[in-house]
C-alpha positions in Angstrom: 51.1 17.8 87.0 52.1 17.5 83.2 50.5 19.8 81.3 49.4 18.5 77.4 50.6 20.1 74.0 47.0 20.7 72.5 48.6 21.2 69.2 50.1 17.5 69.5 46.4 15.8 70.2 44.6 18.3 67.4 42.4 16.5 64.9 43.0 15.8 61.6 41.0 14.4 58.8 42.4 11.2 57.0 42.4 11.8 53.2 39.4 10.9 51.3 40.7 7.4 49.1 37.3 8.4 46.7 38.4 10.7 43.5 37.1 11.1 39.8 38.2 9.8 36.8 40.8 11.3 34.3 39.7 12.0 30.8 41.9 9.4 29.5 39.9 7.2 31.9 37.2 8.0 29.8 38.7 7.5 26.7 39.4 4.5 27.2 36.0 3.2 28.3 34.7 4.6 25.5 37.0 3.3 22.8 36.8 -0.6 24.3 33.2 -0.2 24.1 32.9 0.7 21.0 34.8 -2.3 20.2 32.9 -4.6 22.0 29.4 -3.0 20.5 31.0 -3.3 16.3 31.6 -7.3 17.2 28.4 -7.7 19.1 26.4 -6.3 16.0 28.3 -8.3 13.7 26.9 -11.2 15.0 23.5 -9.3 15.6 22.6 -7.9 12.4 22.7 -11.0 9.8 20.1 -12.9 12.2 17.8 -9.7 12.4 18.0 -9.3 8.4 17.1 -13.1 8.6 14.1 -12.5 10.3 12.9 -9.8 8.7 13.5 -11.5 5.4 12.0 -14.2 7.2 8.7 -12.6 8.0 8.4 -10.2 4.5 8.6 -14.0 2.9 5.8 -16.1 4.7 3.3 -12.5 4.5 4.0 -12.5 1.0 3.6 -16.3 0.8 0.3 -16.3 2.7 -1.1 -13.8 -0.4 -0.3 -15.5 -3.3 -1.4 -18.9 -1.5 -4.9 -16.6 -0.9 -4.9 -15.8 -4.2 -4.3 -19.3 -5.5 -7.0 -20.5 -3.5 -9.8 -18.1 -4.9 -8.4 -18.9 -8.3 -9.1 -22.5 -7.4 -12.3 -22.4 -6.3 -13.8 -19.7 -9.7 -12.3 -23.1 -11.6 -14.7 -25.6 -9.5 -17.6 -23.0 -9.9 -17.0 -22.8 -13.6 -19.1 -24.0 -16.6 -17.9 -27.1 -17.7 -15.8 -26.7 -21.0 -15.4 -22.9 -20.4 -12.2 -22.2 -19.3 -9.4 -20.9 -21.8 -6.4 -19.2 -21.4 -4.4 -16.9 -23.3 -1.3 -17.5 -25.7 1.2 -16.0 -23.6 -0.8 -18.1 -20.9 -0.9 -14.7 -18.2 -4.7 -15.0 -18.5 -7.5 -17.0 -17.8 -11.0 -17.1 -18.0 -14.3 -18.7 -17.1 -17.7 -19.2 -16.8 -18.8 -18.8 -13.2 -21.9 -20.8 -12.1 -23.8 -20.6 -9.0 -26.2 -23.5 -9.5 -27.6 -26.0 -11.6 -30.9 -28.2 -12.1 -32.4 -30.4 -14.5 -35.2 -29.2 -17.2 -38.3 -31.0 -18.2 -38.1 -32.8 -21.5 -40.5 -34.2 -24.1 -38.7 -37.1 -23.7 -39.7 -37.5 -20.4 -42.7 -40.1 -19.5 -46.2 -38.0 -20.3 -44.6 -34.7 -19.3 -47.1 -32.3 -17.9 -45.6 -29.0 -17.9 -43.6 -26.2 -19.9 -40.7 -28.3 -21.9 -37.6 -27.1 -22.6 -38.4 -26.9 -26.5 -35.1 -27.8 -29.0 -37.0 -28.0 -32.4 -39.7 -24.9 -32.0 -40.2 -22.9 -34.6 -41.3 -19.0 -34.0 -39.9 -16.2 -31.9 -41.1 -15.4 -28.1 -43.2 -13.1 -29.1 -45.3 -14.6 -31.2 -44.7 -18.1 -29.0 -44.1 -17.4 -25.7 -44.3 -21.5 -24.7 -41.1 -21.9 -27.1 -39.4 -19.4 -24.4 -40.0 -21.5 -21.6 -39.8 -24.0 -19.6 -39.9 -26.3 -16.1 -37.3 -27.5 -13.7 -37.4 -30.8 -12.4 -37.4 -30.7 -8.3 -37.4 -27.9 -6.2 -35.9 -24.3 -7.6 -32.9 -23.0 -6.1 -33.1 -20.8 -3.3 -31.2 -18.4 -1.5 -27.7 -17.0 -2.7 -28.6 -20.0 -5.8 -31.6 -18.9 -6.7 -32.6 -18.2 -10.2 -32.9 -14.7 -11.3 -33.5 -12.1 -14.4 -30.2 -11.5 -16.2 -28.7 -14.8 -15.3 -27.8 -17.3 -18.4 -29.2 -20.8 -18.7 -26.6 -22.9 -20.0 -27.2 -26.4 -21.5 -24.6 -29.6 -22.8 -21.6 -26.9 -23.2 -19.0 -28.6 -25.2 -17.0 -25.8 -25.5 -15.0 -23.9 -28.3 -14.4 -26.4 -30.3 -17.9 -27.2 -31.1 -19.1 -23.8 -31.9 -20.4 -24.8 -34.8 -22.6 -27.3 -33.3 -24.3 -24.6 -30.9 -22.6 -26.1 -28.4 -20.2 -23.1 -27.0 -22.4 -20.8 -24.2 -19.0 -17.8 -25.3 -20.4 -18.1 -28.8 -24.0 -18.2 -27.2 -25.3 -21.4 -29.2 -26.7 -22.9 -26.0 -27.0 -20.0 -23.8 -30.0 -18.1 -23.0 -30.5 -15.2 -20.9 -33.7 -15.7 -17.9 -36.2 -12.6 -18.2 -38.4 -14.1 -15.3 -39.3 -17.0 -13.0 -42.3 -18.0 -11.5 -41.1 -19.6 -8.0 -44.9 -21.0 -7.7 -44.9 -23.4 -10.8 -40.8 -23.8 -11.0 -41.4 -21.9 -14.7 -38.2 -19.8 -16.1 -39.2 -18.0 -18.9 -35.9 -16.9 -21.4 -35.6 -13.9 -23.4 -34.8 -16.0 -26.5 -34.9 -19.7 -27.4 -31.2 -20.4 -29.5 -31.8 -24.2 -28.7 -34.1 -24.2 -30.8 -31.9 -22.5 -33.9 -29.3 -25.5 -33.6 -28.8 -27.7 -37.0 -29.2 -30.9 -34.7 -30.4 -30.8 -30.9 -27.4 -31.0 -28.7 -29.5 -32.1 -25.5 -27.9 -32.7 -22.0 -28.3 -37.1 -22.3 -29.3 -36.2 -18.3 -31.9 -33.4 -19.2 -29.0 -31.3 -17.3 -28.5 -27.4 -17.3 -26.2 -24.9 -15.5 -26.9 -21.1 -14.5 -24.3 -19.0 -15.1 -24.1 -15.4 -13.1 -20.8 -13.8 -15.1 -17.1 -14.2 -16.8 -14.5 -14.0 -14.7 -10.7 -13.5 -16.1 -7.5 -13.4 -13.7 -4.7 -11.5 -15.3 -0.9 -11.4 -14.4 -0.4 -7.8 -14.5 3.3 -7.7 -15.3 4.7 -4.1 -14.7 7.5 -2.2 -13.1 8.4 -0.3 -10.4 6.3 -2.1 -8.0 3.2 -1.8 -10.3 2.7 -5.7 -10.9 -0.3 -7.6 -9.9 -2.6 -9.9 -10.2 -5.9 -8.8 -11.2 -9.6 -10.4 -11.1 -12.4 -8.9 -13.2 -15.7 -9.9 -13.6 -19.5 -8.6 -14.8 -18.3 -7.5 -18.5 -19.7 -9.3 -21.8 -19.5 -12.9 -22.6 -17.5 -12.7 -26.1 -17.1 -14.9 -28.5 -13.1 -14.7 -28.5 -10.9 -14.0 -25.3 -10.8 -10.5 -25.1 -7.2 -8.4 -24.5 -6.7 -8.2 -20.7 -7.3 -4.1 -21.8 -10.4 -4.8 -22.9 -11.6 -6.7 -20.5 -10.3 -4.0 -17.9 -12.5 -1.4 -19.8 -15.6 -3.1 -19.8 -15.5 -4.4 -16.3 -15.5 -0.8 -15.2 -15.1 -0.8 -11.5 -16.0 -4.0 -11.3 -12.1 -5.5 -10.2 -10.1 -6.2 -7.4 -6.3 -6.6 -6.4 -5.8 -10.5 -5.7 -1.8 -10.2 -5.0 0.4 -6.8 -5.3 4.2 -7.4 -6.1 4.0 -10.4 -8.4 7.0 -10.5 -10.7 5.2 -13.5 -12.8 2.2 -15.5 -12.9 1.6 -18.6 -15.6 -1.7 -20.8 -16.6 -1.1 -24.1 -17.8 -4.6 -26.1 -19.3 -4.4 -29.0 -20.2 -8.0 -31.6 -21.1 -8.7 -35.0 -21.6 -11.7 -34.9 -23.5 -12.3 -38.3 -23.6 -12.8 -38.3 -20.2 -14.0 -34.8 -19.1 -11.0 -33.7 -17.3 -8.7 -31.7 -17.1 -6.2 -29.9 -15.4 -4.8 -26.4 -14.7 -1.7 -26.0 -13.4 -1.3 -22.1 -11.8 2.5 -20.4 -11.2 2.5 -17.3 -9.2 6.3 -15.7 -8.9 6.1 -12.9 -6.2 9.1 -10.7 -5.0 8.5 -10.1 -1.4 11.4 -6.8 -0.8 14.9 -6.3 -2.2 17.6 -8.7 -1.1 15.3 -11.3 -0.4 15.1 -13.4 -3.1 11.7 -14.9 -5.0 9.0 -17.1 -4.2 7.8 -19.4 -7.0 4.5 -21.1 -5.5 3.2 -23.6 -7.9 -0.7 -25.1 -8.0 -2.8 -27.6 -9.7 -6.5 -27.6 -9.7 -8.6 -30.9 -11.5 -11.8 -29.8 -13.6 -14.3 -32.0 -14.3 -15.8 -31.0 -17.9 -18.6 -33.2 -17.9 -21.5 -31.5 -19.4 
């Protein structure tokens, strides 16, 4: 029998084909990956920056738009012929109304009740009837209810007619309410300035408006991100338009920031006396962020100055 040599059939394991990578290969991969990343980044960074700036501009535009809408709302509620703009066009002031009505007049057919007297003599203390009048129709209720402290204004024509007693800022046609009788519809005034007019300035339609407060919008242009659009209210009514500093002091805590990041704002007021109409232009310039440029928003509001 043939003998088999065990050495000739000894099992020898095959050499493994799996092996690691060299340092040179790792460096090459890192370099190539970095080059690809740099190329891709050049195409991504600009769209990302554009998106970020677009979001910032959209948010800033929304803030400015809301501010303009609030200003427009107050303008539509303003007492006729009470809007005035400062010389630098950065401040706008108005007298805010909440309601109005019709007063009982001596010219009404057989008036029964308290008429608004434009010719009476005597103070409210000596002749209380001179400082009372009845509202024709129902008294306003709810948020529009007439309350003590409100101001009754009749036939306001504006500052050019202050000498005739027809300017609410000067007080010739503005009287403070001291009491209201809801049962009889009678309004009692603290004083009767209407009787002191040289020529009675009655409303042709026997109308009156109720003023609650003056309101000032001011563009406070500063530096270092401090520029803002402010709203002030509940400060004393004065014949001349007050400076922004005085308004801020007199208003105290009655203020609100309508918009931050304001570069500039302008108010332009044009009136047409012959048709009792006016137009206010509002322009706000905003700067969202550095490198995003600036945004100019313009809004126009029609003003009804029919007294």
